[in-house]
C-alpha positions, 0 to 999 in steps of 0.5 A, a space after each residue: 874249943 875250935 878256932 871257929 868257936 874262938 872266932 865267934 867269941 871274938 866277933 861277939 865281944 868286939 861287936 858289943 864293944 862297938 855298940 856300947 861306944 858313943 862314937 857309933 851313935 855320934 857318926 850315925 847322928 852326923 850321917 843323919 844330919 847330912 841326909 836331913 841337910 840335903 833334903 832341906 837345902 836342895 829344894 830351898 836353894 833350887 826351888 824344888 827337888 830334882 825332876 829325876 829320882 836318880 839325881 836325888 838318890 845320888 845326892 842322898 848317898 852323902 850319908 852312907 858315904 860318911 858312914 863308910 868313912 866311919 870305919 876309920 874310927 872303929 878300926 883305928 885302935 883295933 891293933 895299935 890299941 892292943 900295943 899302945 894300952 899294953 892289953 896285948 900282954 893279957 890278950 896275946 897270952 891266951 890260946 888264940 891265934 892272932 889271925 883269929 883275933 884280927 879276923 874277929 876284930 875286922 868282922 865285928 868292925 865291918 858289922 858295926 859299920 854295916 849297921 850305920 850304912 843299912 840305917 842310912 839307906 833305909 832313910 834314903 828309901 823312905 825319903 825317895 818313896 815319900 818325895 817321888 813315890 818310887 825307889 830305884 832298884 839301883 839303891 841295892 847296887 849303891 848299897 853293895 858298893 858302899 859296903 865294899 868301900 867300907 870294907 876297903 877303908 876298914 882294911 886300910 885302917 887295919 894296915 895303918 893300925 898295925 904300923 902305927 904306935 898309937 890309935 890316934 896315929 892310925 886314924 889320922 894316917 888313914 883319913 889323910 890317905 883316903 881323903 887327902 892324898 888319894 883325893 888329890 892324886 885322883 883330881 890330877 889324874 882325872 883332869 889330865 885324862 888318865 885312869 884313876 880307878 885304882 885309887 880308894 877315893 874313886 871307890 867312894 865316888 862310885 857309890 853315887 855313880 851307880 845312879 847314872 854317872 856324872 853326865 846324868 848327875 850334872 844334867 839333873 842340875 842344868 847340864 855341864 855349862 860354862 867353867 864346869 863343862 870346860 873343867 870336866 872336858 876330858 875327865 874320864 870317869 871310871 866304871 863302877 866295875 873298875 872301881 870295885 876291882 880297885 877296892 878289892 885290891 885295898 880290901 885284900 891287900 890291906 887286910 893281908 898286910 895288916 895281919 902279916 905285920 901284926 904277927 911279927 910285931 913285938 910288945 914292948 
């Protein structure tokens, strides 16, 4: 049996394992609740939906962004779980390369997250079509950026999973890195007028920015006036292309380092 055949077996097994887990449906349910909250609260709080379909589309990307973060919960135990649960004693003795095994786990996890993201975008398309009678073509660009962000988050999670002694530690470290550390550094760099395209949190923001950028988004809600306008003065938002390059760095670097570390890691 070739390594390609073995890769296919690993992908099928891991994907079915994700499908059977309750976490997939919990995360999907949370994402859908977020979408419903946006659809209900926006018109209730501002006397109707925004006049621009692009602004509303940007607001609805909260669901896909949350689904992309769900990658953390699919990959937290991908590598660490094999060492923590000692299942590696059985798994690693099989005639299959670790690189094939980790690649299969990664592809299966990305496929599971992709299902949630696709479902979220279907909800967005139906909602926009029902409210505005049109669906902007930028939704496809947003979907591509969201998938790239999910792939980058997944790679970072694999890296922490390879380092961590347990699945919970890998999950927590990834969430803190993506949401807390990267988010704080982004805020500091942004408000001081410095570039921050290389931060993974910036990739998450670009999922909504494809619909016209910060200026369009703020104008859809009355413009940047008062304290908000002063705060955003000098804030240099990176282009979608720049943030995509940043996400590619995390995608390739995280996956490569996770494979390198896991190959050298010994069961104990």
